N, C-alpha and C positions, 0 to 999 in steps of 0.2 A: 561510815559511822551512821547509825540510824538517826535521821533528822530530827526524830521525836525524842530522842534520848535526853533525860534531864541532865545528864553527866556530860553532854558535850561541852567542848571548851568555850569560855566565855570572853577570852581576851580579845579577839577579833571585834566583838560587838562592843565591848568597852572602849577600844580605840576608836570606834566609829562614833559612839556617843560623846566621847571627848572632843572629837573634831568638829561634830555639829554644834557643841556648846562653843568652841572657838570661833566657828564661823559666824554664829549669832554675835558673839562680843566683837569681832573685826567689822562687822558690818552695821552695827548699831549707829544709827544715825546717817547711814550712807543713803543718799537720794536715788531713787529710781531713774535710769537712764533710757528705758525703753529697749533694751537689749536683753534679749531672751537667750537661753543656753544655745538655741542653734544659730546664734550670731556670733558665738565665740570664736576668737582668732585661735590660730594654730601655735601661739607661743604661751599666752597666759591662761587660756582654758575658761572654763564656765565660771570660775569663783569671780571674775571680773565683770560678770553680767549680773542681771536682776535675778537670775536663778538663785544666787547665793542669799537673796534677802529672804528671811524666814524659811531657809532650807530645813527641812525635816523629812527625811525618807522613812522614819519608823513607823508611820501609820501604814503606808504602802507594804513594807516589809512584813509587818504582821498580818495584814490581809492576804498577802501572798502565802503565808504559812496557813492561815485559816483556811484558805481555799485550795489548799493541798498542791500549790503549784509547785514545779520543779525548776523554775526559771533561776537563772544563775546571775548574780551581781558581777557586773564587769566595770571597765573604766576606772576613774579614779576614786569612787568609792570602795571598790575592790582594792585599789592600791593603798588606801588608808587603812583598811582592815589588816593588810599585811604590814602596816607601819610607816607607810608614807606620810611626810610631815605636810605636803601641799594640800590645800583645801580645795574645794569643788562645789559647783552650784547645780549638779544634776545626778540623776541616778539611772544609769543604763543597765539594761537586762539582756542576757542572752537565753533564747527559749528554743524548743526543738521544732516548733511549727506544725504540730500535730493538732487535729481537732480537740482531743481531750484537753491538751495544755491550753489551747485558744479559750475553751470554756473557763478553765480555771483563772486565766488572766483577766478574762471579762469580769468574773465574779469579784476579783481583787480590786480591779479598778472601780467597779461600781461601788464596793464597800468603802473605797477611799475618796468617793466623791467625784469621780471623773464625769465631767459634764459632756464631754463630746468623746465617745468612745471610738478608738482609732481602728483603722482597717487592718485586720491581723491577717489578711491574706497576701500582704506585702512582706518582703524580707527585711525591710526595716521602716519603722513607723514611729512618729514622735507621739507622745502622750502628754498629759498634764493632768495632775491632781493636785489639790491643796498641800503645799509643802514641798513638791517634787516636780520637775519636769524631767524628761529623759527620751532615750530611743529604746524601741523593743525591737531586737535583731534575731534573725534565725541564721542557721548555719549556711543558708542560701545567699546570705549577703557577701559578696567578695571582700575578703579581708587580706588584701595583699595576696601573697602566695600561700597564706596559711589556712589549712582546714580547721575551723574551730568547733566542728561537731564533737570531737573527743573531749573537749573542755567541759562539756554537759555532764559526763560520767566522771570525770576526775575531779570534780569541784569539792572544795572544803566546805565544812559546816561549823557554825558557831551558834552558841545558844544565847540570846539576849537575856539580861537578867529580868526583863518583864514576862519571859515565859514563852518566847516563840524562838523558832530557828530561821537562820539565813544561810543561803548557799551562795557561795562566793567563788570565783575563779581561782585556781591554784596559782601559786606564786610563779613557777616556771612557765605557766600557760599563759598568765598575765605579762610576764616579760617578753614572751614571744609575740602576743598580741601588740604590744606597743611597738616592737622594732618592725613588725609586718606592716603597721600604718606608716611609721617613719616621720610623722610630723615632729618639728622641733620639741614641743611639749612631751610627746611620747617617747622620744629617744631620751630626754633628760629623765623622765620618770622610769624608764627601763633601766637606766644606769643607777638610779637611786635604788631600785628594788634589787639589782643584783648585788649592791652593796649591803643589802638587807639580808641577804643569804641565798639568792637564787642561784641555781646552777647552770644556766644557759646564758 
């Protein structure tokens, strides 16, 4: 589907908007602990960290659209877009590692208020913008035994009601990614996604 098609489905974007609102409600009054998303454990995930406080991935997602980035949402944000009920506190992206896409990512990060641009020559690098932290990963990053490069071309697309599109990893690919990583939270979430209609 053309990512600029105004008729693109909106259900996944609406699920994410509802989850972000739930995150705000669930963390209202929670005191910061000093634990960032990179400090998350393998069981509870980033919702238990300060990343969930004020979590709002939409400015960056819109900036990615405006910069014509082809980065794909992965991780639990993608899970939520497929119907997972578990909340999160970070936004992870998969991108192809090419110079053109690096330029688009830098533009999107700058538009989103990134104070410390990450080193995009690495296969995995953390970033931080107001409202969201996360990892930027390329297919060069080892992902268990899985080759994640095909996930970029098989990605799903949803259109946010605010008028921008979001690319997110397809359901079966996300299940495979979860199982390849094999952490307790990944296996739990893979089982949930399988119940939601995955075929793997």
